[in-house]
N, C-alpha and C positions, 0 to 999 in steps of 0.2 A: 515512413519511418525507416531508418537504416536497419537492415536486418541483422547485421553484426552487432549493433548496439543492443537490439532486443535480445539476442542470444546472451550477450554479456550480462544484461540486467536480469534475465531469468535465471541464469546460472548463479549469479551472486545472491539474488533473493532466495532461491531455493536452498542453497548451502547455508546461508545465514539463518534462515528460519529453522532448518533442521538442527542447527547447533543451539540456537536460543531456546527451542522447545524441547531440547534434551534427546533428540533422536541420535545425535552424536554426542557422546559424553567425554568428560576430561580423559585425555590419554588415547582416545580413539583415533585411528588413522582415517583420513578422508580417502576416497577413491584416488587412484593415480591420475596424473595429467592425461595419460592416454585413455583411461576409462572415461574421464569427464568429457574428453573430446568426442568419443563415440556416443556417449549418452545424450549429450546436448547438441550433437552434430555441429560442432564449432571448431575453430582453429586453435592451434597451440598458443598463438599470441593472445587470444581472448581468454583462454584458461589461465595463462600466466598473469594477465592483468587483474582478473578476478581474485586469484589467490593472493596477489600482492595487496589488494584492497582489504581482504580478510585479515591478512597478517598485520597491516597497518591499524586495523580495528582491534588488535590484540585478541582475536578470536582463535587464531591458529598460529603455529610456529612452523616455518618452512626450513627444511634441512636438505642439503644436497645429497642425492642418492636414496632418499626415502620419501614416502608420501607425507603430506602435511599432517601434523598432530594437533588435536584440539587442546587448547590451553585450559588450565584450571581456573576457577572463578577469580582467585586473587590476582592472577596475571592479566586478566582482561581489563581491569580498570586502569585508565590512564589519566594522569593529571587530576586525580580526585573526582573525576566525572562519572565514575561508575561503569557497570557492565553494559547497560543498554537503557534505552528510553522507549516507552510505549506511548504512541500518540493515539488518543481515543477521540473519535469524532462522533458527536451526538447526532441523532436523527433529527432532521429538519422537515417538518410537515408542510411549512409554508415555503413558497418559492415563486420566482418569476420565470417566465418562458420568453426567450428571445429567439423566435424560430425554433432551432434545435438546441439553443443554448439554455441550459438550466443552471441557475446561478445562486447556490447557497454560499454564504461566507465561509462556512465550515470546510467545504472542499478546498477552496483556495488556500485557506490558512493551513490546512493539513498538508497540502503538497509543498508549500513554501517551508513549513517547519521540517518536513521530511528531508527536503533538499538541503536545508541549512545544517541539519545534524549530520547528514551523510558527507557533506563537504569536509567536516572535521573528523571523519572516520568514527563517528559515534554510532554503534549498531542501533538500529531503530526498526520497529515493526508498527504498522498502522492498523488499527482495528476499529470497528463500529461499536457504539455503546451497547448494542444488542448482543455483542459477543462477550461482554464482561463476565458473565457467569460461566461461560465456556472456556474462558482464558485464565482461570484462577491460578493455575500452576505457573503460567508465564508471568502474570502480574506479580505474584508473590516473589519471584526471583528478579523482578525489574529493579533497577536502581532509581528510576523516576518515571513519572507519568505526566504527560501534557494532555489536559482534557479540554477540547475545543467545543464550546456549546453556546447557543444563543442565549440561554438562560441557565442558571445554576440548577441542577437536578439534585435535590436533597438525598435521594437514594444513592446516586453515584458518589456524591461526596461522602456519605456514610460508609460506602463500600471501601473507598480509598482510605478513610480514617481508620476503619477497623483493621485494615491490612497494614497500617502504619507505613504507608508509602510516601516518599517526598513527591509532591505534585504541585502543579500550577494550573489554574483554570483561566482560559482566555474566553471572556464572555462580554456581555453588554449589547448584544444584538437585539433589535426590536423590529416589529413588523413595519412601524412607521418609517424606518430607515432603509427598507428593502430596495427602494428606488436607487439607492446609492451603492449597491453592492458591487464588489469585485466579481467578475464573472469569467468563466471559461468559454471558449468557443468549442462547444461539443460537436458542432458540425465538422469542423476541421479534424478534431481528434477521431471521430467515428469514421470519417472518410479514410483517414490514415490506417485505422484498424481494419477496415474492409479491404483496402488494397493489400495490406500485409497478409491477411488471412487468405486472400485469393492467390497471392504469390506462393503461399505454402501448400496450395492444392486443396484447401479446406472447402468442402461443399455444404456442410451443415454447421450451424452455429448455435450454441446454447449460452444464454446470458444469465448469470447468477444475479438476481435482482430482487427488489422488494417493491413491487408496483403500487402497493397501497400507500407508500409514503414517498415514492420517488418518481418524478415526472420525466426522467431521462429515457426510460425504456421505449416508449412509443417513437421518440425521435431517432433512437439508435436503430430500431427495427426498420423504420421507413428508409433510412439511409442505406442500410444493408440491402434492402430490396432495390434501391436505386442503382447499386453497384452490381446487381446481377444475382443476388441470392433469392431463391424462390421462397414464397411464404411458408410452404410446408417444410422448408429446410431451416427455419429460424424458430427456436423455442426458448423458453426461459424457465428457470427453476427458482422458486422463492428461497430466500436466505435460510429460514428455519430448516428446510429440507436438506440444505447443503451441510448443516451442522449435525445431522443425524445420519450416521454411516449407512444404516440399512436402507433409508430412503434414497440416498445418493447412489448406492450400489445397484439398487433395483432399477433406477432410472437409466444408468449408463450400461447396463448389461442385459442382453448382449449388444455389442456395438456392430451394427451391420457393416459389411465390407464397403458398401457404397457411401458410407458416412465417414470413412477414414481418409485423412485425419479429421477428427472432430475439432472444431474451434470452440474454445470456452473463454468467455469474457467475465472476469471477476471484478468486484468493486474494491477489494483490498487484499493484502498479502496473505492474511490468515485464511480467507476463503480459497485463494489459489492453492495454498499449502494443503488444505483439507481435500480439495478436489484432486490434486495430483497424488496425494497419498492413496485415495480410493482407486485411482487409475492403476497405480502400481500394484495394489493389492489384488486387482482384478486381472493382472497379467498383461496389461497394455504396455506398449513401448513408447517412450517419449519421442516426439517428432513424427514417428511413423503412424501412430494411432491418434495423437492429439496435439493440439497447440494451445497453450494457455497464455492469456494476456491479462494484465490488471490495468485499470484505468490510470494508475500512477505511471505506467510506462508510456502512456499516450498523451498525457496532458502536461502542458507547460504554462504556468500562469502568465508568463510574459507574452505568449502568443495572443492573448485576448486584447492586449493593449491597455488593460485597466489595472495592471499590477503597479501600484505606486510605491514610492519610497516610504510613505507613511505606513503601509501595510507591512513591508519588510522590517521596519523599525519596531512595529508591534510584536512581530515574531521574535526579533532580537531581544527585546525586553523580557518576553516570557521565558525564552531559553536561558538567558542569563540568570533570571530569578531561580529557575529550576536548578541550574548549576550550583548556585549558592546553597540551596537547600540540601542538595545531594552531598555537598562537601561537609556541611554541618552534621549530617546524619542524625537529625532530630526533628521532631514534629513542630510545626508552627501553625498559626492561624491561617485560614484559607486566604490565598492571595489572588485577587482577580485583576486581570489586565484589561483595561477598557480600550477598545479600538478607536482610532481616529477615522471618522467617516469623511469621504471625499464628496463634498456637496457640489462642486463645480469641476467636472473633469477637464474642461478647457483650460481652467486656471493652472492645472498641474500637467498640462500636455508636455511641457518641456522637461518634466521630471520623470516621464514614463521610462521604465526600464526596458 
C-alpha cells in the first residue's frame, strides 16, 4: 500500500469524523496546515489535497491567510443531497472461507457504496449494526442511511423509523446463494497491511474484532505471523470493549516502550475514531506511539476479480433511491433493493471491472 495514500486517507477520515461527530463545531477553526503536517507526519501536498476534498464536501471553508473554518449545517448540503450518509452494515454470522478470504456480501457492498459516495464528495461514515445505539447522536444528524443486510432486521427498521431518517435497505441475501458471493481477497489485503505496519516500525499489533461472528481474525493473525510478527505480539480486543472507554483505556495503558508504535487494525471508521480518541486522552502521540488502519483503507473490491457491473448497478440503484428520499424530506414505505446474483462467473468474465 502506498504510504502517502494511507496518510492522506487517515488524515481525511480523522478530520471528517471529528467534524461529523461534533468535535469540531460550526465556526471552529481546524489546526493549521503546518500543525496537520506535524501531527500526521505528512507532506504539505497531502494536507492541501485533503483540505480540498473537505472543502468540496462542504464541510469546511478555506480562506487564504487563516486556518479552515467548519461550515454550519445549512451550508454543508449540496444539490439537495444532504449533510452526510451513514452506511450501516449488518452482522453476518454465516460465511464462506476461501483460504484467507472471508466473503460476506455486506462487506463488498459497503465498500462499493462508500467509494461511490466519496467520489461525489458526499461525506460518509460506515458503522456496524452493533454500533447503532452508540451512534444515536450521529444518526440523528444524518441526512440519510443506507442499511446493508442479508435479511431485514425489524429492530433496525424500527430504530430508523422512530428517528424519522430517510433510508434505503439493500437486502435479499440468502444462505442458498452464498456460493455466488462477491468476495474480497483478504490474503492480499492482510499482506499489504503487514508490510505497511512493518515499514512503520510496528512490533505489536492489536486487532479490533468480534471473533464470535467474524471468521477473518484467524486468517489475519496467521498472515501477520507469516510476515514476522511473533505470536505474543499479536492480540485482539472485542468490539464491545472498544466502545467502553474505561475498558479501552485500561487495555492500552501503560503502553510499554518496546511496543511503540503500536499497530491497531479496526473494522470501521467509528472504531478507529474511538480508539484514536482514547490514545489522545492517554497522552499518546500519533505516528510515534501508534499507527491505526481500517480495513476500508486496505480493501478494493476490484482486486478480487469478482466485482461485476451488476453489483455496481445495485449500489447505484440504492444510492439514487436514497437521494430521492433525502430530497423529498419525508417518510416513505421501506424500499428494498434486491441484488442480482452472478450464477456463472465465466459468463461475466468480460465484464469484470
